N, C-alpha and C positions, 0 to 999 in steps of 0.2 A: 877396672878394665871397662865395664859397661859405661861408667861416667865419661871415660876418655872417648869411647865410641860415640856416645851421645853428643859430646862436644864437637867431634869431627863432623857428625851429621848436621848439627846446627850450623857449624862453620860453612859447610857446603851450601846450606840453604841461604845463608847470608851472601855467599859468593854469587849464587844464582840471582839473587835480588840485585846486587850491585852491578852484575853484568848487564842487567836490563834496566839500569837507571834511566837511560835515554828513553826507553819505551814508556816508563812510568811518567817521565816528564811530558812526553807527548800526550799521554792520557789526560793529564791535568790541563794542558794548554789547548788541546784539540788540534795541535799542529799535524798529528798523524793523518787526520782527515784531509787537511789541506794538501798533503803530499800524495794523495791517491794517484796511481798510475805512473809514478816516477821511479819505481823500483824495478830491478831485474828479478827474474826467477820467481814471479808470483805463483807459478805452477808448483813450487815447493810446498804451498799451503793446501793443495788439493789432496784429499784422502785417496789412497790407492788400494785399500783393502776393504772387504765387505763389512766387517764388524766395526771398524773405525768409522765408516760412513754411516752405518745404521745407528750408531750411538751419537751421531752428529758431532763427532770429534770431542765428546765429553769424557773420554776414557783416560784422562791424565793420571788418575789414581789407580787405573787398572781394574779389571773384573775377573772373576774366576772362570767365566765362559770364554775369555779371550786366550789365544795362544800367546806365548812369550813374544814371538816375532811381530804378531799383529799389534799387541799393546805397546811394544817398544817404539813403534812409529810415532807415538805421541809423547812418550816419556821413556828414555833409555833405562830407567830403573825398573820398568815393567818387564824387562827381559828376564827377571828372576821368577816370573810365572812359569818359565820353561823348566821342566823337571828332568829332562833327558836330552835326546836329540830331536830337534824340531826342524822340519823342512816345510816351506810354504811357497805356493805359487798363486798369484792373483792377477785377474784380468779386469780392467776397467774399460768399458765402452763409453768414451767421452763424447762430447758434441762434435758435429761435423766429421763423423767417421774417424775420429782420432782414437787410437788405441794405446793403452798404457799397460805394460807388462811388468810385474814385480816378482822377484824371486829372492828368497832368503833362506839361510840355514843357521841354526844356533846349536850350541853344545854346552851342556852344564858340566862343570868341574867342581864338585863339592859345593862350596858356598859362592861360586862364581859362575858366570855365563859369558860366552863370547859369541859374536854373530857376524855374519857377512850378508849384506843385502844390496840389491841393485834394482832400480826402477828405470825403465826406458820408455820414452814417449815417441810413438811413431805418428808423425804429423802428416804423413802421406806425400804424394807427389803433386807438384804444381807445374803448370806450363810456364816456360821461361819467356818472359816478355822483355823486349829490348826497344831501343829507339827506332831501330830499323824494322823490327817486327813487333809492333805494339799489341797485336792480337795473338802473338805467340805462334810457335810452329810445332815441330815434333820433339824438340828438346825440352826436357823437364828438369826440375830440381826438387830437392826434398829438404826438410828441416827436421831436427830431432833434439830432444832434451834427455839428459841422463843424470842420475845421481847414484853414487855408490858409497856405501857406508860400512865402517868396521866398528862394532860395538863391544863394550865391556860393561858388565854389571856385577855388583858384589853385595851379598847379604851380610850386614854387619851384626845385627842382632835379630831376634825373632820379630822385631817391630820395624827396623830401619834397613832400607836398601838404597843404593845409589848406582847411577850408571852414566856413561858418556858414550857418544857415538861421533867418530870423526868421519867427515864426508867430503867428497869431491863432486861438485856439480858442473855440468858442461852444457852449453847450447851451441847448435850448429845450424847455419843457413847455407845449405849446399856444401860445396867443398871449399868455398872461398872466404867464409866468415865464421868465426867461432869465438866463444867466450868460456871462461872457466873461473871457478872460485873454490877456495878451501874453507870449510866451515865445520861447525860442531853443534851437537845437541848435548844437553846435560840435564839430569833430573834426580829427584829424591822422592822416596815413598815412606810413609809412616803408616803402619798397620796396627790396629788394636785387636789382638788375638781373642777369638771367641765372641767378638761383638759384631763382626761383619762390616766394620768401618775401615775405610782406606782413604788416605790423604796423599795427594801428589802435587809436586811443583816441578815445572820443567821450563827450560829455555831452549829455543830452537833457532837454527840458522844464524848462529853467531860466527862471523868470520870475515874474510876479505871481500872487497867489492868485486863484482863481475867485471873481468877485463876482456876486451874484445880485440881480435887481431885477424890477420889473414890477407890474402890477395884481394879480397873484395873491397878493401879500403884503399887500394891503389887507384890512381886516376891518370888519364892523359888529357891534355888540353893545349890551348893556344894562349900564350902570354900576351901582355899589352904591346910588346914589340913585334908580335906576329910570329914568334918562334915557338916551336913545340916544347911543351914542358911536361914533366912527369912528377908524381909525388904520391904521398900517402896521407890519408886523412887521419888525424889524431882522434881516436874514438874516446868518448867520455866513459868514465867508470861509473857503475851504478851499484848502489847498495842493495843487499838482499833483504827480504821481509823478515827480520828477526821478530820473535814472538815470546811472550811470557804467559804461561798457563798455570792456573790454580784449579785443582779438581778434587772432588769428594765422591766416593761411591759407598753405597750401603746395601748389603745383601741380607735378606730376611727369609728364613724358611717358613712356609705355611703348613707344610706337612712333610712326611718323609719323601714324597714324590715331587713336590712343587716348591719352588723358591722364586723370589723376585729380587731383582737388583735395580736400584735407583742410582743415577749418576748425574752430576752437574759440573759445569766448568765455566770459568771466566778466562777469556783470552784477550790480551792486548797485543796488537800487531803494529809494528812500524809500517807506515805507508798504507794502512787499511783501517777500517772501522773496528772498534771493540766488539767482541762477540760474547754472547751468553748462550749456553747450550744445556740441554737436559735430555735424559733418555731413561727408558724403562725396559727391562728384559724379563721375560717369564721363562723359567727353565723347568722342563718336565723330565724327572728322573735322570737328569744330566745326559739325556739322549737327544731331546728336541727342544729348541728354544726359539722364541720370537722376540724381535727387538724393534723399538721405535724411538726416534729421537727428533728433536727440533732445535735449530740454531737460529738465534735472533740477532740482528744488527739494527742499530737505531736508524740508519739511513738506508732503507730497503731498496731505494732506487739504484744504489751503487752495488748491491749484492747480486751475485749470480747463483750460488749454490744455497743461499739461505732458504730455509723452509724445512719441510718434513722429509724424513727418511724412514723407510720401513725395511725390515729384513727378517730372515729366518735361517736356521741352520740345523745341521745334524752332527752329532758326536757319536761315532760308531766305534765301539771297542773291538779290537781283534787281538785276543790274547793279552800281551803286555803293551800293545800299541793302541793308539787312538787315531782315527781318521776324522777330520772335520771338514764339512762342506758348508759354505755360507753364500747367501745371495742377498743383495741389497738393491733397492730401487730408490734413487734420490731425485727429488723434484727440483727443477731449475726454473728460472723465470723466463728464459728465452731459449729458442732452439729445442732440440730433443732432450729427453731425460737421460740421466746417468745410471748405468747398471754395472754392478760389481759381482764377480764370482771369485771366490777364494777357496782353495783346497790346501789343507795342511795335514801333516802326519807327525805324530810324536811317538817315539819308541825308546 
């Protein structure tokens, strides 16, 4: 039985690798660098929870200090860190007064977990500028991004777990132009019991190209013969930034009250630079912890979030429940810094 489960897990790992064969080829040829800025939905790569950010997105293997929902944003298999009912809300203050709200809920059923999560980007209001009013008037328009996911994870043995998240991503520019895509994340974890070692592999954002439509693509004009014409612009389809992650984490207790977790991660992203990240977390009595991480990209002039991240959190028990509060400050190269606040409860 265990041999069959192990074969299944290994088969899924091979499937993850083959699904990202194109990414690997881009890594060897460097063509992913040449395609910077040509993908839709690059916002899907931005972390939206505090601990994910403080670990510089090196939590593919998962850590014991993360909630299941928090860790599952990097690897769906990490959802098995949830031991009961987990609810989470996170707020990211992004640059230029952009706000990102993330909500999720997860439920464990024996050796399985299911989850529902939604992230919504509020890009604010902009003055509507037209040919007749280039400076704008009182009319405004707004843009928004949203991604909703339904996740499932399963513990196969005491060492192996796997998960998948089906997602729908949408973009909207006012009421006249919108795009959508159906995509999925998948991952697998391998844990060595009693050794504090965890290994994770995950692929993210595998799916259909972003398709755009709406009245914003319609136009009116005058033809060569002087007659009025109407039509619709055929919008190009754009691929999403699929990624492949390999991660390792190691937890070591120094005393009954203090433990340390180290994590590292390699990420290959289509339409972006390769990334290497590492983080360290110090946990005091499983009540208070501090995190710090750094993410490196070879071509730093193209990076925005690359750099240091620092965070801290509280884990407060209330009877059979636990309440977690996390805060992270992420350094950026331009504009203002990013700040994350995440609250979650498990019962």
